N, C-alpha and C positions, 0 to 999 in steps of 0.2 A: 488941839493937835495940829501939828504942821501937815500939810498935804504935799506929798512927794509924787514925782513921776518915775515909775519903774521903767527904765529904758529898754528892758527886754522887749517891751511893746514895739519899739522903734528899731529892732535889730537889723532890719533891711536897710536902715539908714545910718548904721554905725560900723560899716565894714572896713573903711579906710580912716586914716587920721583926719583927712579933710572932712569926710562925712561926720565923723564924731564932733569935731569942732562946730560944724553947721547945725547938728542936732542939739547940742548943748545950748547954742545961741537961740535956736527956735523954740525950745521948751522954756527957756527964760522969757522969751517974748510972750509966750502963751500966759505966763504968770507964775510959773513954778520957781521957787527958790531952793528946792530940795530935790535931789535925784537919788535913784538906786542905780548903780553901775551893774549891768548884766548884758551879755550878748554882744560885747564890743569885739571888733577885730583887733589885730595888733596895733599897739600904740605906745610910744615911749612914755613910761610912768612920770617922768619929770614934766614932760610937755603937757600930759593930761592934767596933772596937778596945777600947773601954771594956768591953763585954760579955766579950770574950775574956780580958782581964785579971781582971775581976771573978769570973769562973767558974773561972779557973785553967787555961786551955787554952793550948797552944802551937800555932801554925800553921807546918807544915813546908813547905808548897808550895801554890800555887794553880793553877787553870786560868783563864787570862786570855784574853778574846776577841782574836783576831788584829787586829781593827779598832782596838783600843786600843793595841796594840803598834806599829802602823804610823803612828799619828798622833802627831806630836811633842808636841803639847799633852797628849794623853791618856796618852802614855807617861810624861811627867813626873808626872802624877797617879798612875799605877800604881806608879811607884817610891816616891813619897811614901806611898801607902797601905800598901805592903808594909813600909816602915820603921815606920810607926805600929803595924802588926800584929806587928812583930818577926819577920817572915817573910823568910828569906834567899833563897828561890827563887821567881822569877816563871816560872810554868809555862805551857806551851801544850798544850792537850788533843789537837790533831791538826793536820796540814797542811791548811790551808783549801782544800778541793777546788774551790770555786767561783772561786778566784784562780789556783791552780796546778794544772793537770791532772795526773793520775797518769800521767806520761810521763817519758822521760829529760829532755826540755827543761823540762817543768814542775818536776821536782826540781831541776834546775840553777838555775832562777830562785828557787825556795824557799830553796835553800842559800845563795845570795848574800844574800838579804834577812835570813835567819835569823842570818848572821854579823854583819850591820850591827846588828841588834837586840841580839845577845849583847854586842857591844863597847860599845854605849850603856848597857846594864844594868850590866855589869861596871865601867864607869867610875864608877858610883854605889855601888859596894861590894856589889852583889847579884849573883846568877847567874841564868841562863836555863836552863830545863830543858824538854826535849821528851818528850812522852808518845807512845809508838807504838801502832799497831793491827796488823792482819795485812797490810794492803795495802803496807806498806813492804818486805815480803819478795818482791814481784815484782821481776823482773830485766830490766834493759835493757843491751844490750851486755856481757852476761855478769856484771853486778854488780848486787846488790839495792839498792833505795833506802836501806834501813837501813844497809847497809855504806858507802854513799856519804856519808850524813849523818854517820856515826861518823867517817870519815876526813877529810871535807872541812869539817867544823865542829868543829875540835879544841878550841875553848874552851867549847863547849856541854855542859851536863850532860844526863843522860837520866833520865826517870821510867819506867824500864823496866817494862813490863807483861807478866808471865810468861804469862798466859793468851793474849794476843794473839801473843806470840812462838810459842807452840805452835800456835795456830790458823793461823798464817802458814807453818807447816812448819819453823820454826826450833827450835833446842834452847835452852830457857832457861839451862841451865848454861853453854853456849858463850858466850852473850851477856852473862851476868853476869860471867864471866871476861874477856871481850873489853873490857868497860867498867869494869874495876876502876879505882877512883879517880874515876870520872865518874858514879857513881849515889850520890846523897844519900838519895833516897826511892825505894823500889821498890814497885810495885803488885802486890799479891797477890790473886788470885781463882782459883777452881778451875773445872774443865771436866768436864761430864758429857754423856752422850749419852742421849737419851730418845726412843724409837721412831725411831731413826735421825737425830734432829736434835740439833745441838749446843745446849747450854744453859750458862749461868753456873751456878756452884754455890758453896755455902759452902765455905770452906777445910777441907780434909780429907774432903769428900763427893764428890770427883771423882777424876780420874785423874792429876793432876800429881804429880811426884816431889818431895814435900816433904822427904823424908829426904835428898835431895840438894840441893834448892834453899835451904832454910833454913841449914844449916851453911856453905854457900858464900857466902851473903849476909853472914853474920857475919865469915867469914874474909877477905872482900874489903873490909870496913870500911864497909858500908852501915849508916847510922845510924838509918834509920826504915823500917818495913814498913807501907804503907798498905793497908787492906782496901778493895777496891773490887769491888762486885758490881752490875753495871748493872741487872739485872732478874732474874727467875726466883726470887724470894725464896720461902722456904717459907711464910711468913706475911706479914710486912712487913719493910722494910729494917732496922729497928732490931733485930728478932729475929735476922735474918741476921748483922748486924754482931756482935751478942753471941756467936753461935754460932762464928763465925770467930775472934773474939778469944779464946774459950775454948780453941779448938784450938791457938792459937799461944802461949798464955801460958807453958807449960813447955817450949817449943821454941826460943824466941828469946832 
């Protein structure tokens, strides 16, 4: 698997075009050749695509605002931007809770709209990928939201986040197996408890079963492992990215 830097980690360093360019160059210097674009401030798409090519980076997936995906004009722009970047996956970071309540009916409406968006994106030669959190593991009528989305959105890919699977009470190994062939990019971050409170952790510094997760990722054909650590960095997000990458280097 390729190891990617999920740049949402570095969102405080990607607010302006100058910050974005500096961050792209910095993660390349750390050793990353692949990135996920998320949490960027305004930046001209042509300029961003130019930097990506010039620095020698590959974009594996994005997190794109829901509002852009549901506006027909904006969705066309999103598709064009992904093609400029050479990025095959249009990603959604989360179900928009302000639009779809966390209820059986809310998930029913989300699933219907997600299928429409998936078909539109696929018709342009790209794919749509959904990133989970823990709330998808809540159940209504005996079935969890995550299982409904998997079953009822058969053409959609998943950017499975192993931390949030475990936080939601699921088994990451079970969901990697269940989604075989539907995960191009997986999100890796670790999980530690500090004074009874859950924290994000650098990979290898927490409790997740990496001896089970990483071989299964490879055997099920996942092509890219993206390091995502939302917060709780030991020093700064760049140092934490480097530490997690170091742990993964001889294991993927």
